C-alpha positions in Angstrom: 68.8 -18.2 26.1 67.5 -18.4 22.5 64.0 -17.1 21.9 61.2 -18.9 20.1 59.5 -15.6 19.2 58.3 -15.1 15.7 56.8 -12.1 13.9 53.8 -13.1 11.9 52.8 -10.1 9.7 49.2 -10.4 8.4 48.0 -8.0 5.7 45.2 -7.7 3.1 42.4 -5.5 2.1 39.6 -4.6 4.5 36.9 -7.4 4.7 39.2 -10.3 3.8 39.2 -11.8 7.4 42.5 -10.5 8.7 41.2 -9.5 12.2 39.2 -12.7 12.7 42.2 -14.8 11.6 44.7 -12.8 13.7 42.6 -13.1 16.8 42.1 -16.9 16.3 45.8 -17.4 15.6 47.0 -15.3 18.6 44.7 -17.3 20.9 45.8 -20.6 19.5 49.5 -20.0 19.7 49.4 -17.6 22.7 50.8 -14.6 20.9 50.5 -10.9 21.2 48.0 -9.5 18.6 48.9 -5.9 17.5 46.2 -4.4 15.3 47.1 -1.1 13.6 43.4 -0.1 13.5 43.4 -0.2 17.3 46.5 1.9 17.5 45.2 4.5 15.0 41.9 4.9 16.7 43.7 5.4 20.1 45.7 8.2 18.4 42.5 9.8 17.2 40.8 9.5 20.6 43.9 11.1 22.2 43.4 14.2 20.0 46.8 13.8 18.5 45.5 12.7 15.0 42.5 12.6 12.7 41.5 10.0 10.2 43.3 9.1 8.0 46.1 8.9 10.5 49.0 8.3 8.0 52.1 6.4 9.1 51.8 7.1 12.8 49.8 4.0 13.6 52.3 1.8 11.8 55.3 3.5 13.5 53.8 2.8 16.9 53.0 -0.7 15.9 56.6 -1.3 14.8 57.9 -0.1 18.1 55.5 -2.2 20.1 56.2 -5.3 18.1 59.9 -4.9 18.5 59.5 -4.5 22.3 57.4 -7.6 22.6 59.7 -9.7 20.3 62.7 -8.7 22.4 60.9 -10.0 25.4 60.6 -13.4 23.7 56.9 -13.0 22.8 55.5 -14.0 19.4 53.7 -11.2 17.7 50.8 -11.2 15.2 51.0 -7.8 13.5 47.8 -7.1 11.6 47.1 -4.3 9.2 46.1 -3.7 5.6 49.8 -3.4 4.9 49.2 -2.0 1.5 52.6 -0.8 0.5 56.0 -2.5 0.0 57.5 0.1 2.4 55.2 -1.0 5.3 56.0 -4.7 4.6 59.7 -3.9 4.5 59.4 -2.0 7.8 57.7 -5.0 9.5 60.5 -7.3 8.2 63.1 -4.8 9.5 61.5 -5.1 13.0 62.0 -8.8 12.9 65.6 -8.4 11.8 66.4 -5.9 14.5 64.8 -8.2 17.2 66.6 -11.2 15.8 63.5 -13.3 15.1 62.1 -15.0 12.0 59.4 -13.2 10.1 56.5 -14.9 8.3 54.4 -12.7 6.0 50.7 -13.7 5.3 48.5 -12.0 2.7 44.8 -12.6 3.4 42.6 -12.4 0.3 38.9 -13.2 -0.5 38.9 -14.3 -4.1 35.1 -14.2 -4.4 34.1 -10.6 -5.1 30.5 -11.1 -4.1 31.5 -12.6 -0.7 34.1 -9.9 -0.2 31.6 -7.2 -1.0 29.1 -8.7 1.4 31.7 -8.9 4.2 32.6 -5.2 3.7 29.0 -4.0 3.6 27.6 -6.1 6.4 30.3 -5.9 9.1 29.9 -3.8 12.2 32.5 -1.6 13.9 34.3 -3.4 16.7 36.5 -0.4 17.7 34.3 2.5 18.8 34.7 5.5 16.5 36.7 3.7 13.8 35.3 4.6 10.3 34.9 1.5 8.2 35.5 1.9 4.4 32.6 1.2 2.1 32.9 -1.2 -0.9 34.0 1.5 -3.3 36.7 2.7 -1.0 38.0 -0.8 -0.6 38.0 -1.3 -4.4 39.9 2.0 -5.0 42.4 1.5 -2.2 46.1 1.7 -3.1 47.4 -1.8 -2.7 50.8 -2.7 -4.1 51.5 -6.3 -5.1 53.7 -8.3 -2.7 57.2 -8.5 -4.1 58.6 -11.5 -2.2 57.6 -14.9 -1.2 54.9 -15.0 1.4 51.9 -17.1 2.4 48.7 -16.3 0.5 45.6 -17.4 2.4 42.3 -17.2 0.5 39.3 -17.1 3.0 36.6 -17.2 0.3 34.0 -19.9 1.2 35.8 -20.9 4.4 34.6 -20.6 8.0 37.1 -18.8 10.2 38.3 -22.0 11.8 39.0 -23.5 8.4 41.1 -20.5 7.4 43.0 -20.8 10.7 43.6 -24.5 10.2 44.9 -23.8 6.7 47.3 -21.1 8.0 48.5 -23.4 10.8 49.2 -26.1 8.3 51.3 -23.7 6.2 53.1 -22.4 9.3 53.8 -26.1 10.3 55.4 -26.7 6.9 57.7 -23.7 7.6 58.7 -25.2 11.0 59.7 -28.5 9.2 61.9 -26.5 6.8 63.5 -24.8 9.8 64.4 -28.2 11.2 66.2 -28.9 8.0 68.4 -25.9 8.6 66.9 -23.5 6.0 67.1 -19.9 7.1 64.2 -17.4 7.2 61.6 -19.7 8.7 60.8 -20.7 12.2 
């Protein structure tokens, strides 16, 4: 039986709204939400790693995503996803599982709003160190090198950003009905 599973990869700098958007999307479409921050903090709590964790959190995320996708579940994979190699690895997970992959880069184009988000947010994963504004600004973050959805959350309420993303995902579904590959 063919699966309707999709891998939605959501990336972007800290404070852009990735987690909020991922949670809302997962609830709306009844998908699994895999958050690399949660995985990394679990590794730290286990005593197997210290911050920064390095690639281990992503590697665990890739394995979990592939397992869920093979079960026919849609997965929202959320992380900063700062490097082309991590983005390629998520795409490879979808290819191995035989499901479409949609990549979403979340940005906040208003520097003042972005800074306020970074400096005013609270930790939602006990023990997870949050970066300060200077760390976010200095973060290595390679430009995306292929077509993807860019979602600017500046000035939007979370539900508005979700509706914008759902609209863009719906457009991809229409393309799929026309037989174009690489979409859902």
